N, C-alpha and C positions, 0 to 999 in steps of 0.2 A: 504495499499500499503506499503511496507516495505521500510525503508530508509536507503540509503549506502552510505559512508562517504570514501570519493579516499582520500590515503593520500601519495604523491611519491613527492621529489624535484626535478622530471623530468618532464615538461609539458608533452613530449611525451610520456610517460607511461600511464598517467593519461588521454590524450586523446585516449589511447589505450581501455583502460577500461573503459571509457564511451561508443566510439562505441561499444564495446562486449557489454556493459549490457543495450544499451538506447533502444532497443524494448522490453526488460522486462518490466515487471508491479514494477517498484522499484523507488523510488526518488531519485534522484541523487545529492551530494554535494562533491568540490570538497577542497583540501587544499595541499598547496605546500609546509609545513613547520609544523613541531611539534606542535609549540606553537598555529598556526594559528587552528590546527585541533581540539587542546583541546576547546577552544574559540568557536568555531563552534561546536563540539560534546556536549558543554553546550546547547544551545538553541535546536540544530538540531535532539537531541535522536535518535542517527543512532540506526539503529536493528544491524547492522554489520557495522566494518571498515576493508578497506582493507590498509594496513600498513605497507608502505616501513621500510625497517630495518636498512637502511645507508642514513640517512641524516645530513645536517648540524644543527648545536643548538639541541636542543631534538632529538636522537636516536628513532626509533623506539620501540624499547624497553623501553626506558623511556615514551614515550608515554602511550606504554602498561601498564607500570604499573600504569602510574599517572590514568588513565581510569579506570581499576582495583579498584584503593584506593580509587575513588571519586565514584563509584556507589552504593557503601554501601550496603544497603539493597535496593535498586531500582534495577530495570533492567539491568542488563548488557548487553552493545551489543556483537555478536560475533566479535573475532577479528581473520581476516587472514591474517598474517604476508608474505608478499611478501620480496624476497631478492635474491641478487646474490650469496650469501653465502650458498652454497648447504652442509656444513659439516655438521656432526653429532652435532657438542659444538655448531654452530652457532642456529641451529636449536632448539636444548635443552635450549639453553639461552632462547630464542622467546617465547617458551612453559612454560618456568619456571618464565620469566613475567607474563603470563596470558592469550598469545591466546590461540585460540581455535584451529588452525591448521597453518598449514605453507607452503607455494608452493614456489616453485626454479623460477625466473628468469632463462632463457626467458620462458615462458609459453606460451602455446598457445590461443587463445579465446575460444576455447570447452573446456579445462581445466578448466581455470576460470570459466565458466559458468557452469561447472558441481560442482565444489568446493561451489560456491555461492549456488546452488540449493541445493547442501547436507546439507551445513552448518545450512541456515536459515529452 
């Protein structure tokens, strides 16, 4: 079973993502901030991280960079950045930080499911 870590500071977004993926064959965990996400990722070892870009404290970009640097030679998770920032500069920043792909908010449940299945 694939493991997915959902990271967003807005509980409504985490709930939407969880409801979208709960009938899929995934083990889901949630984090409401970057520091907690890094702690959970250490023990949970997710196959994928759905990562909000704009969060207080550690931004999604910083979390992405840390996940990539910590993974070293071990298996690195797929990172799908989720953001309301739809401009090319923001997308490029996410990809340069190590994100696998970038999905702009608002997204539909079907768009999210499609992206998750495509990347996993």
